[in-house]
C-alpha positions as CSV (number, residue, x, y, z in Angstrom):
1,M,-16.2,-16.1,9.7
2,L,-16.0,-15.5,5.9
3,R,-16.6,-18.6,3.8
4,D,-13.5,-19.3,1.6
5,G,-14.6,-21.1,-1.6
6,H,-12.9,-20.8,-5.0
7,F,-14.2,-17.2,-5.4
8,G,-14.2,-16.5,-1.7
9,L,-14.1,-13.0,-0.2
10,A,-11.7,-14.2,2.5
11,K,-9.3,-15.3,-0.2
12,F,-9.5,-11.9,-1.9
13,I,-9.0,-10.1,1.4
14,R,-5.9,-12.3,2.2
15,F,-4.6,-11.6,-1.3
16,L,-5.0,-7.8,-0.7
17,A,-3.3,-8.0,2.7
18,V,-0.4,-10.0,1.2
19,G,-0.4,-7.7,-1.8
20,L,0.0,-4.6,0.5
21,L,2.9,-6.2,2.3
22,N,4.5,-7.2,-1.0
23,A,3.8,-3.6,-2.4
24,A,5.4,-2.0,0.7
25,A,8.4,-4.2,0.6
26,G,8.8,-3.7,-3.2
27,F,8.5,0.1,-2.8
28,L,11.1,0.2,-0.1
29,L,13.4,-1.9,-2.3
30,F,12.6,0.4,-5.3
31,L,13.6,3.4,-3.1
32,L,16.8,1.7,-2.1
33,F,17.8,0.9,-5.7
34,F,16.5,4.1,-7.3
35,S,16.8,6.9,-4.7
36,I,19.6,5.7,-2.6
37,L,21.8,3.8,-5.0
38,G,20.9,6.0,-8.0
39,L,20.1,3.3,-10.4
40,H,17.8,3.9,-13.5
41,Y,14.1,3.5,-12.5
42,L,13.6,0.5,-14.9
43,L,16.7,-1.3,-13.6
44,A,15.5,-0.6,-10.0
45,K,12.1,-2.1,-11.0
46,V,13.7,-5.3,-12.4
47,L,15.9,-5.6,-9.3
48,V,12.8,-5.4,-7.1
49,F,11.3,-8.2,-9.1
50,I,14.4,-10.4,-8.9
51,S,14.9,-9.9,-5.2
52,W,11.3,-10.4,-4.2
53,V,9.7,-12.9,-6.5
54,W,10.3,-16.0,-4.4
55,F,9.2,-14.4,-1.1
56,G,6.1,-12.9,-2.8
57,F,5.2,-16.4,-4.1
58,E,5.6,-18.0,-0.7
59,L,3.4,-15.3,0.9
60,Q,0.7,-15.7,-1.7
61,R,0.9,-19.5,-1.7
62,R,0.9,-20.1,2.0
63,W,-1.4,-17.3,3.2
64,A,-3.5,-15.8,0.5
65,F,-4.3,-19.0,-1.5
66,R,-3.4,-21.7,1.0
67,A,-2.0,-23.8,-1.8
68,R,0.3,-26.8,-1.9
69,A,4.0,-26.2,-2.7
70,S,4.9,-27.2,-6.2
71,S,7.5,-26.3,-8.8
72,A,4.7,-26.0,-11.4
73,A,2.9,-23.3,-9.3
74,F,6.2,-21.4,-8.8
75,G,6.9,-21.6,-12.6
76,K,3.4,-20.2,-13.3
77,H,3.9,-17.5,-10.6
78,L,7.3,-16.6,-12.1
79,L,5.8,-16.3,-15.6
80,N,2.8,-14.3,-14.2
81,Q,5.2,-11.9,-12.4
82,I,7.3,-11.5,-15.5
83,V,4.2,-10.6,-17.6
84,F,2.9,-8.1,-15.0
85,T,6.4,-6.6,-14.4
86,L,6.6,-6.0,-18.2
87,I,3.1,-4.4,-18.3
88,G,4.0,-2.3,-15.2
89,S,7.3,-1.3,-16.7
90,I,5.6,-0.2,-20.0
91,L,3.1,1.8,-18.0
92,M,5.9,3.3,-15.9
93,V,7.8,4.5,-18.9
94,L,4.6,6.0,-20.3
95,L,4.0,7.9,-17.1
96,V,7.6,9.0,-16.5
97,E,8.6,9.8,-20.0
98,G,5.2,10.8,-21.5
99,F,3.6,12.6,-18.6
100,D,6.6,13.6,-16.5
101,V,5.5,11.7,-13.4
102,R,8.2,11.1,-10.8
103,P,9.4,7.4,-10.9
104,E,8.4,6.9,-7.3
105,L,4.8,7.9,-7.9
106,A,4.7,6.0,-11.2
107,Y,5.9,2.8,-9.4
108,I,3.0,3.1,-6.9
109,F,0.5,3.9,-9.6
110,T,1.5,0.9,-11.7
111,L,1.2,-1.4,-8.8
112,G,-2.5,-0.5,-8.4
113,M,-3.1,-0.8,-12.1
114,V,-1.8,-4.4,-12.4
115,A,-3.1,-5.7,-9.0
116,V,-6.5,-6.9,-10.4
117,G,-4.9,-8.8,-13.3
118,M,-2.4,-10.4,-11.0
119,Y,-5.2,-11.5,-8.6
120,V,-7.3,-13.0,-11.4
121,S,-4.4,-14.8,-13.0
122,S,-3.2,-16.1,-9.6
123,L,-6.7,-17.3,-8.7
124,F,-7.4,-19.1,-11.9
125,W,-4.0,-20.1,-13.3
126,V,-1.2,-20.1,-10.7
127,F,-3.1,-21.3,-7.7
128,G,-6.0,-23.0,-9.4
129,R,-8.5,-25.3,-7.6
130,T,-6.3,-28.4,-7.9
131,S,-3.5,-26.9,-5.7
132,Q,-5.8,-25.8,-2.8
133,L,-5.3,-27.3,0.6
134,S,-8.4,-28.2,2.6
135,E,-9.1,-25.8,5.5
């Protein structure tokens, strides 16, 4: 069994697993909003954020970080997600408008680019040591 301390490999693996689930759900929502409903790719990205932010928080809180529920943690998660959605959106515009990358591919690429930053900020700021449950 993998030891799961503050920097634990097990925690990172759980984060990646939840992240893959979140990414898959987000991409399907993006395809719905962009490809099926025909919305602008940035509006589609914002709608993915709005429709998935709470569920993503609960998956990360309960399974990846095994943290206590708190409105402070959700507020931090919300701010974290807003910052990384903005970063991802800027990168997406650069890829789509500057390099003529299809929005669907740019969406996937930006997810990978911001994942490490999201993990680090979630680990140290959103779900810091004080909110951890004992295992």
